[in-house]
C-alpha positions as CSV (number, residue, x, y, z in Angstrom):
1,M,-4.7,-10.1,-15.2
2,S,-2.0,-7.2,-15.0
3,E,1.6,-8.1,-15.2
4,P,3.4,-8.1,-11.7
5,Q,5.0,-4.7,-10.8
6,E,8.1,-4.0,-9.3
7,I,8.1,-3.5,-5.6
8,V,10.3,-0.3,-4.4
9,E,12.4,0.4,-1.4
10,T,11.1,4.0,0.0
11,R,12.9,5.7,3.2
12,G,10.3,5.0,5.5
13,D,6.9,2.8,6.1
14,D,4.4,6.1,6.2
15,R,3.2,7.9,3.1
16,V,2.0,11.5,3.5
17,D,1.5,12.8,0.5
18,L,2.8,16.5,0.5
19,L,1.3,17.6,-3.0
20,T,-1.2,16.4,-5.9
21,G,-1.6,17.5,-9.1
22,D,-4.0,17.4,-11.7
23,T,-2.2,18.6,-14.7
24,N,-4.5,17.1,-17.6
25,G,-7.5,18.9,-16.3
26,D,-9.6,16.0,-16.1
27,G,-10.3,16.5,-12.4
28,R,-8.1,12.9,-11.0
29,P,-5.0,13.5,-9.7
30,D,-1.9,12.6,-12.0
31,V,0.9,13.9,-10.5
32,W,1.9,12.5,-6.3
33,V,4.7,14.2,-4.2
34,S,4.9,12.0,-0.9
35,D,7.3,11.6,2.1
36,T,7.9,8.2,3.5
37,D,10.3,9.1,6.6
38,G,8.3,11.7,8.2
39,D,11.0,14.3,7.4
40,G,8.7,16.6,5.4
41,K,10.9,16.3,2.4
42,A,9.8,14.4,-0.7
43,D,11.3,10.9,-1.8
44,L,8.8,9.7,-3.5
45,F,7.1,10.9,-6.9
46,Q,4.5,9.0,-9.1
47,F,3.0,9.7,-12.2
48,D,-0.3,8.7,-14.4
49,T,1.2,9.5,-17.9
50,D,-2.0,8.5,-19.8
51,G,-4.6,9.7,-17.9
52,D,-6.4,6.4,-16.7
53,G,-6.1,7.2,-13.1
54,K,-3.4,4.6,-12.4
55,V,0.2,5.1,-11.6
56,D,2.6,4.2,-14.5
57,I,5.9,5.6,-13.5
58,T,7.4,5.8,-9.8
59,M,10.7,7.6,-8.6
60,V,12.7,7.3,-5.6
61,D,15.2,9.4,-4.2
62,L,16.2,7.4,-1.1
63,D,19.1,10.1,-0.6
64,E,16.8,13.0,-0.9
65,D,19.8,14.6,-3.4
66,G,17.2,15.4,-6.1
67,T,18.3,12.6,-8.3
68,P,15.9,9.7,-8.6
69,D,17.5,6.4,-7.3
70,K,15.3,4.2,-9.1
71,V,12.8,4.4,-11.9
72,V,10.0,1.7,-12.1
73,D,7.0,1.4,-14.1
74,G,3.7,1.3,-12.4
75,D,2.8,1.9,-8.8
76,G,6.2,0.3,-7.2
77,G,3.9,-1.3,-4.9
78,L,2.7,1.9,-3.4
79,P,-0.8,2.9,-4.9
80,P,-2.1,6.1,-3.9
81,A,-5.2,6.1,-1.7
82,V,-6.8,9.0,-4.2
C-alpha cells in the first residue's frame, strides 16, 4: 500500500493540460503544465522524476506570479489523465 499523499489546493476545479513533455525519451510524459481556473495561464506543475510514469513532485502557483506557493511529494491529489 502506498503512503497517503498531501492534497494541494488549486486556483480552480478544472484541469486543462497546456503542455506535456517527454524529457527522458521513453515515450511517456514526465512533465505536465496545467491551467486549473480557465484563464489560460499555468498554475499547476507536475514532474515524474524517476521515469516510472507516476507524478513525484507537484507544485502549485496560486497567484500565478511564477513562484510556487506549495510543493508536495506525489500528485497532490491531481493525477494527470495521460
